[in-house]
Each structure stands twice: as C-alpha cells, then as structure tokens.
Phi, psi and omega in degrees: 000125180253136004271016180142177178291343179300337183292342183292326180301307175296331175292313176297321177304315176299317178300313182293321183292315180295318180297327183291341184085185186257359185269357178266178186303312180297320179296319185289326177295316180286352179266001178282164188306311182304316183291327177295317173309307183295320182299313178307322185259017190299319182293324176295319177299316177303315184290331186270332194297319186287317174307318180295312183294321180293318184296311177303313182301311187287317183293324176251015174054052178250132180268314179229135181279140172284173179297320176295317178296320175301309181297320177295316178299319182300312181301310180300315180297317181301313179299316177296325185289318182291316178296324180292319182293320182285308193262354176242300184299302186293325184299312179286327177295323184252008181295133179284147175090001178268116174259187186297319183292318182289324179300310177299319179297307189280325184270338187241301188290317181295311176298328175300310185291320177299304181301320181293314179300318177293322176298314180295328174298309179305317185289317185294324180267012175059042175083013178058060178298338181300335180288345174261004181054055183230152170292127183304337181301339183269359185248352186228166179269341174200150172239357183246005183283171182289149177289164186300328179274003180219094189276001174221118186203162173285138176243016177236168179288327175281125181238031181291110181294332187282330183241042186265160169253143178253136173237123186232148177163197178258209180300341180281345169275325180298317178288358171262355190306306185298329176299301187287332171303308182293318185291316182285334175293330178297330183248016180051046179254142181268130180228125179253132184247130174235106186209148174206138185300128177076012180276116172271083184299337189267353187250132178282335183284325185281136188217132164204159189300308181295320182295323179296323176297317177297312186295322181294305182294328183292326180298319177293319176296318187301321185295334184262004187235136185260338179241127184236126174256133184246130173229122185206152171282131184245336187300329180269004182223353192289349179264356183273115184295327177297314179300309185302319184287318177296310185296313175302318174296320182294312181291321174297327178297322174296313180290335174292337178275000179091009179288149168264128184243136176242121177254122179278141174296143172287139180290157178308149182239134181261148180288330182269141170235169179088356183292339179296315178299318179294324178294321183295314180297318179295327178286322179293319184261005182053044179256172184286148176217135182273099177286349182259007174281087191217043182291135187266139173263110187287351178306322182306313185292320174299320181294318177298312181304311184303309183298315183302312189296330182291336186238012185305329187265006181258109187290347176270000181244131177230145185255136180246115186244115174264005186292332175296336171287317186285343185258126182230125180058039181078358182237133179291147177271128173267326181234156177299120183288354178264317185238355176081005182282154189275129172275344179246144175274317175211206189293339188218007178240140176282154168284163169301320179296317175300324178292317177291336175295321181289318178307311182303333181268343184267327199298328180244020182266116183297335182286350175254358182297339183300327181294317181294317178300321180293319177295312181298323179295320180290324179295320179294316181296323179292323183282000000 
C-alpha cells in the first residue's frame, strides 16, 4: 500500500464526510467558494504536487521542510494547480473545433512522441552530465566496458586472442574496467571482459537471458585462457551456503584445469547511497554538501575475509586487494581527498574516475607489479 497504512486515515475521514451529507457544519464549510475552487482543481493540484516537491528538495538540497516552507509550498502548489486547471485543462477541454481525431493527435500522440524522444535523448547522453560541467567519468561506473549488445569484448588496445587475460564477473567487474584498461594498456596486455550486473556466472542454478549469454560465451573463452580475473560483489552472498558451494566448485574447477586465478577484493561499502546525485546538485547550485556522511557497512570486510579463507591453500589462486589504496587513516575514501571528485558511484560501486584514480596509484607501485609479472611470464610460456 502506497504511501503506507497511514493513508487509511484520510480515506476513512473522506468516507465519513461524504456519508454525513452537505447539511452539517463541515458540509457548509466545504461548500464555500475557496473550497469549491480547490476541489475543481484537485486533480491538477494532485498532478503538480509531487514534481514540485521533488524539484524543490533537489534544487535547494532540503531533506525536511520547515513549517514555513511547508505552508509556502502548499500555497504555491494550489495556485499552480488552479492555473493549470484554468489555462491548460479547461482551455483544451472546451476549445471549439476539436473532434475526436484531433484530441487523440494533440493530447496523446504528440505528447507521447515528444516525451519518448526526449527520454531516449537523455538515455543516450547518460543523463546529460554536461549540464553539470563535469567529466562524464564521475557520473558513471565505467566508460571502457563492453556495450550492452556485446557482453564479451576486449577493453584494451591489444586484442590478441592467443595471449589474452580474461576478466569475468558482475557489475563489480564492470566498475574496474577503466582501471584495468589503463593499467594493461601501459604494458600492452590484452584483456577481454565478460560481465553483466547481477550475473552469477559460477552457478548453474542462476539464470537470466543476458547472464546465460555471458556464461555460454565465457565457457569457450576459459578453455583458451590461462589467467582469469574474478570480480564479484560478495557481501550479499557470503553467508549463503549454496553460493559458497557453487563458487568454491567453480574456482577450484578452473585451477584443476591449470588456470591461474586472481580474485579481486570487494571494495569498501557505504551504508548510504544516492549521494552522487546530491553532490552533483550541491555543486551545480553552490549549496552545502556533507562530505563526512560516510558510515561504513562492515559486511564487505567480513565477506572478503570469508572468501580469502576458502582458497588460502590453493597456490593457483591469488588475491588482488586495492582497498589499502582506498582506505586512508583507517577510513575509506568516498571522494578524492585532493579535489573532492567522487570515487564512488553509489554505496558499493566505483565511478570510472574512481577506477582511474586507483590506477594512478597502482601503476608505479611495486607491490602490485606481481600481477603484471605473472601475466608476462605466462605470455612468454605460451609463445
């Protein structure tokens, strides 16, 4: 029930008022001119109230309205509704010369086409980030990932099928795309990505159309690839025995075929989400933004520990952990501590900017060089 069971109270109140008839005090008050005007415009008021409230909240970064703000907004919404009823609804409803065909064309087909085209334009432009004067990389999780129509593709300049590395996973593989594109391009390494949001690539039980495509194509790629990088969100499944069994069997199955497996740690997870939109609006309208709203969901850490413990005795499995880069003074960074740009897209995904921010700190760090050495050694062996 939307907006909740509390809505029963005004409904019951309305039923009681209608049942009582119009000859009592309440009926006489509701029959006065101001209430009749509001009643006539009630549908217009209803249609306008939510867009106005949401716009005001976003534009002025307001979480809760004060009493004064509430009263001002109430009056403004009623006035907009009345004007809309008079100059839009009544104007077109009573306009002479409009027959059924014209009504369908002007009231339904034209508005539908206009809104559809505008929506497609917004989708194609990824929400028009240019209106915020921002690099698109801070508003998306990846810019080098595979297109929606091709769920398996090279994301590096090198596209050598014989000496490639394979990276598979869910959306947590996608949000690392910009990092690995830059890093592997630096060393002329070919990397092919197979990933889809929410895809349990390791499980025969899990099924979705897109995921089945990933799993089928990925199986052929695994056969021809010696080094496989795994990236997955673990905090929502690490207590699930079925997941643990499927994942354990899948990874060990790879190593039994002689594959080298690299498992990426899940990045720190925040409890709050939706902060990117708030930050963008605050930046655009020069309003306040709380950069310290960064409560951590510790489940990500427990999940990483559990997954690491499962494979600690398998010499063909190595763990790659970028979290020591993201954590500063014991606290994960949600924003770049130098320029304030967002490293995170939401509570548990990096922005493309955040992924490249990690790359800038990894590329010359000797403690991460082992992965490049492992790949280079495998390439030499294969050739």
